[in-house]
DOTIGU-878143 format. One record per residue: chain; x, y, z of N, C-alpha, C in turn; residue number from 0. Coordinates in pm, whole numbers, plus 50000, padded with zeros to 5 digits. Layout:
<sites>
SITE | cadena | n.u | n.v | n.w | ca.u | ca.v | ca.w | c.u | c.v | c.w | num
SITE | A | X | Y | Z | X | Y | Z | X | Y | Z | NUM
...
</sites>
This chain:
<sites>
SITE | cadena | n.u | n.v | n.w | ca.u | ca.v | ca.w | c.u | c.v | c.w | num
SITE | A | 50748 | 39121 | 19020 | 50833 | 39092 | 19133 | 50909 | 38964 | 19103 | 0
SITE | A | 51041 | 38968 | 19111 | 51124 | 38854 | 19076 | 51222 | 38824 | 19188 | 1
SITE | A | 51251 | 38696 | 19205 | 51359 | 38654 | 19294 | 51475 | 38611 | 19205 | 2
SITE | A | 51590 | 38669 | 19229 | 51711 | 38639 | 19154 | 51799 | 38555 | 19245 | 3
SITE | A | 51836 | 38436 | 19201 | 51923 | 38351 | 19281 | 52024 | 38283 | 19190 | 4
SITE | A | 52129 | 38232 | 19251 | 52237 | 38168 | 19177 | 52237 | 38018 | 19207 | 5
SITE | A | 52266 | 37942 | 19106 | 52265 | 37797 | 19120 | 52376 | 37746 | 19212 | 6
SITE | A | 52494 | 37805 | 19206 | 52609 | 37755 | 19283 | 52645 | 37845 | 19400 | 7
SITE | A | 52549 | 37919 | 19451 | 52573 | 38011 | 19562 | 52445 | 38025 | 19643 | 8
SITE | A | 52460 | 38067 | 19767 | 52341 | 38091 | 19850 | 52290 | 38235 | 19837 | 9
SITE | A | 52350 | 38314 | 19749 | 52310 | 38453 | 19732 | 52176 | 38463 | 19657 | 10
SITE | A | 52098 | 38563 | 19697 | 51973 | 38592 | 19627 | 51930 | 38734 | 19660 | 11
SITE | A | 51841 | 38787 | 19579 | 51778 | 38916 | 19607 | 51647 | 38921 | 19533 | 12
SITE | A | 51564 | 39017 | 19569 | 51434 | 39038 | 19504 | 51439 | 39171 | 19431 | 13
SITE | A | 51380 | 39174 | 19313 | 51370 | 39299 | 19239 | 51225 | 39319 | 19195 | 14
SITE | A | 51175 | 39436 | 19224 | 51036 | 39470 | 19198 | 51028 | 39558 | 19073 | 15
SITE | A | 50975 | 39500 | 18965 | 50958 | 39572 | 18838 | 50814 | 39620 | 18820 | 16
SITE | A | 50726 | 39598 | 18917 | 50585 | 39628 | 18898 | 50563 | 39778 | 18873 | 17
SITE | A | 50492 | 39809 | 18767 | 50458 | 39948 | 18738 | 50359 | 39951 | 18623 | 18
SITE | A | 50249 | 40020 | 18641 | 50147 | 40032 | 18537 | 50187 | 40130 | 18428 | 19
SITE | A | 50298 | 40203 | 18446 | 50338 | 40304 | 18349 | 50422 | 40248 | 18235 | 20
SITE | A | 50454 | 40119 | 18233 | 50540 | 40061 | 18129 | 50491 | 40104 | 17991 | 21
SITE | A | 50581 | 40156 | 17912 | 50548 | 40199 | 17777 | 50489 | 40339 | 17768 | 22
SITE | A | 50455 | 40398 | 17881 | 50399 | 40533 | 17883 | 50506 | 40628 | 17937 | 23
SITE | A | 50609 | 40647 | 17857 | 50728 | 40716 | 17902 | 50703 | 40858 | 17952 | 24
SITE | A | 50605 | 40925 | 17896 | 50580 | 41064 | 17937 | 50530 | 41073 | 18081 | 25
SITE | A | 50486 | 40961 | 18139 | 50435 | 40962 | 18276 | 50544 | 40946 | 18380 | 26
SITE | A | 50667 | 40915 | 18340 | 50776 | 40901 | 18436 | 50816 | 41038 | 18488 | 27
SITE | A | 50868 | 41037 | 18607 | 50914 | 41161 | 18667 | 51060 | 41145 | 18708 | 28
SITE | A | 51157 | 41202 | 18640 | 51142 | 41287 | 18522 | 51109 | 41204 | 18397 | 29
SITE | A | 51053 | 41267 | 18293 | 51020 | 41195 | 18170 | 51144 | 41125 | 18114 | 30
SITE | A | 51124 | 41016 | 18043 | 51237 | 40938 | 17995 | 51211 | 40887 | 17855 | 31
SITE | A | 51318 | 40851 | 17788 | 51310 | 40784 | 17658 | 51416 | 40677 | 17655 | 32
SITE | A | 51411 | 40591 | 17558 | 51517 | 40492 | 17540 | 51501 | 40369 | 17628 | 33
SITE | A | 51613 | 40316 | 17673 | 51616 | 40190 | 17746 | 51591 | 40211 | 17895 | 34
SITE | A | 51473 | 40249 | 17929 | 51442 | 40283 | 18067 | 51429 | 40161 | 18158 | 35
SITE | A | 51425 | 40039 | 18104 | 51411 | 39923 | 18192 | 51537 | 39837 | 18194 | 36
SITE | A | 51651 | 39893 | 18157 | 51776 | 39819 | 18159 | 51852 | 39842 | 18289 | 37
SITE | A | 51899 | 39732 | 18347 | 51999 | 39736 | 18453 | 52092 | 39617 | 18427 | 38
SITE | A | 52206 | 39618 | 18493 | 52303 | 39510 | 18479 | 52327 | 39450 | 18616 | 39
SITE | A | 52339 | 39317 | 18617 | 52370 | 39243 | 18739 | 52505 | 39176 | 18716 | 40
SITE | A | 52595 | 39187 | 18814 | 52727 | 39126 | 18804 | 52750 | 39036 | 18925 | 41
SITE | A | 52803 | 38918 | 18900 | 52840 | 38826 | 19007 | 52990 | 38810 | 19007 | 42
SITE | A | 53054 | 38838 | 19121 | 53197 | 38816 | 19137 | 53214 | 38684 | 19211 | 43
SITE | A | 53253 | 38581 | 19137 | 53262 | 38447 | 19194 | 53371 | 38437 | 19301 | 44
SITE | A | 53481 | 38506 | 19284 | 53591 | 38501 | 19381 | 53545 | 38558 | 19516 | 45
SITE | A | 53475 | 38670 | 19513 | 53424 | 38734 | 19635 | 53290 | 38678 | 19680 | 46
SITE | A | 53221 | 38605 | 19590 | 53084 | 38557 | 19613 | 52992 | 38675 | 19649 | 47
SITE | A | 52996 | 38777 | 19562 | 52916 | 38898 | 19583 | 52843 | 38936 | 19455 | 48
SITE | A | 52726 | 38995 | 19472 | 52646 | 39047 | 19361 | 52650 | 39199 | 19360 | 49
SITE | A | 52639 | 39255 | 19241 | 52637 | 39400 | 19222 | 52533 | 39434 | 19116 | 50
SITE | A | 52485 | 39558 | 19117 | 52399 | 39605 | 19010 | 52447 | 39742 | 18965 | 51
SITE | A | 52407 | 39776 | 18843 | 52433 | 39909 | 18789 | 52321 | 39945 | 18694 | 52
SITE | A | 52288 | 40072 | 18691 | 52190 | 40120 | 18593 | 52253 | 40229 | 18507 | 53
SITE | A | 52384 | 40235 | 18509 | 52457 | 40338 | 18435 | 52549 | 40276 | 18331 | 54
SITE | A | 52580 | 40353 | 18227 | 52681 | 40314 | 18130 | 52776 | 40431 | 18116 | 55
SITE | A | 52904 | 40416 | 18144 | 52968 | 40292 | 18190 | 52922 | 40256 | 18331 | 56
SITE | A | 52931 | 40127 | 18366 | 52876 | 40080 | 18493 | 52942 | 40140 | 18616 | 57
SITE | A | 52860 | 40173 | 18713 | 52903 | 40207 | 18848 | 52842 | 40096 | 18934 | 58
SITE | A | 52924 | 40002 | 18984 | 52873 | 39882 | 19050 | 52841 | 39908 | 19196 | 59
SITE | A | 52717 | 39877 | 19232 | 52667 | 39895 | 19369 | 52643 | 39756 | 19428 | 60
SITE | A | 52699 | 39730 | 19547 | 52682 | 39597 | 19607 | 52536 | 39567 | 19641 | 61
SITE | A | 52500 | 39440 | 19626 | 52368 | 39391 | 19666 | 52387 | 39304 | 19790 | 62
SITE | A | 52318 | 39337 | 19896 | 52323 | 39258 | 20019 | 52236 | 39134 | 19999 | 63
SITE | A | 52284 | 39020 | 20046 | 52208 | 38896 | 20032 | 52067 | 38912 | 20089 | 64
SITE | A | 51967 | 38873 | 20011 | 51827 | 38884 | 20053 | 51766 | 39021 | 20032 | 65
SITE | A | 51841 | 39113 | 19973 | 51794 | 39250 | 19951 | 51665 | 39256 | 19868 | 66
SITE | A | 51589 | 39362 | 19891 | 51473 | 39399 | 19808 | 51514 | 39524 | 19732 | 67
SITE | A | 51515 | 39516 | 19599 | 51549 | 39631 | 19516 | 51424 | 39682 | 19446 | 68
SITE | A | 51394 | 39807 | 19465 | 51282 | 39872 | 19397 | 51337 | 39932 | 19267 | 69
SITE | A | 51307 | 39866 | 19157 | 51366 | 39901 | 19028 | 51351 | 40048 | 18993 | 70
SITE | A | 51233 | 40104 | 19010 | 51209 | 40241 | 18966 | 51281 | 40342 | 19054 | 71
SITE | A | 51312 | 40305 | 19177 | 51396 | 40390 | 19261 | 51541 | 40385 | 19213 | 72
SITE | A | 51587 | 40264 | 19177 | 51722 | 40249 | 19122 | 51739 | 40337 | 18999 | 73
SITE | A | 51639 | 40340 | 18912 | 51645 | 40417 | 18789 | 51615 | 40565 | 18809 | 74
SITE | A | 51576 | 40605 | 18932 | 51546 | 40745 | 18959 | 51421 | 40793 | 18889 | 75
SITE | A | 51323 | 40704 | 18872 | 51200 | 40739 | 18799 | 51079 | 40750 | 18891 | 76
SITE | A | 51102 | 40778 | 19017 | 50991 | 40802 | 19108 | 50930 | 40674 | 19163 | 77
SITE | A | 50816 | 40691 | 19224 | 50745 | 40581 | 19286 | 50656 | 40514 | 19181 | 78
SITE | A | 50663 | 40380 | 19170 | 50582 | 40314 | 19068 | 50435 | 40314 | 19103 | 79
SITE | A | 50352 | 40300 | 19000 | 50208 | 40286 | 19017 | 50180 | 40136 | 19019 | 80
SITE | A | 50137 | 40083 | 19134 | 50121 | 39938 | 19147 | 49983 | 39900 | 19203 | 81
SITE | A | 49887 | 39987 | 19197 | 49757 | 39962 | 19259 | 49691 | 39834 | 19207 | 82
SITE | A | 49713 | 39799 | 19080 | 49651 | 39679 | 19023 | 49739 | 39554 | 19032 | 83
SITE | A | 49854 | 39565 | 19102 | 49943 | 39451 | 19120 | 49938 | 39406 | 19265 | 84
SITE | A | 49930 | 39276 | 19289 | 49934 | 39229 | 19427 | 50073 | 39243 | 19486 | 85
SITE | A | 50080 | 39255 | 19618 | 50208 | 39260 | 19686 | 50271 | 39122 | 19676 | 86
SITE | A | 50397 | 39115 | 19636 | 50466 | 38989 | 19614 | 50515 | 38920 | 19739 | 87
SITE | A | 50506 | 38985 | 19854 | 50558 | 38924 | 19976 | 50446 | 38873 | 20062 | 88
</sites>
């Protein structure tokens, strides 16, 4: 669980990477290979807005200030297994 914030802005969001399946690609639903933990974050300084994308080429999705992003939902890989991880909030 990470908090992403900017030094020169009041924007922030939380992203939850917790998952016991890391490295066990065959357990993902649907199964996956390659760069399954990559996403991109973009900051538009003129608009003072954050965006994320998990696609190449990027399709930028706005991030609301203070948002909670569930990484494995963003990637379409189902619900993470987090029984051995404490809740970050």
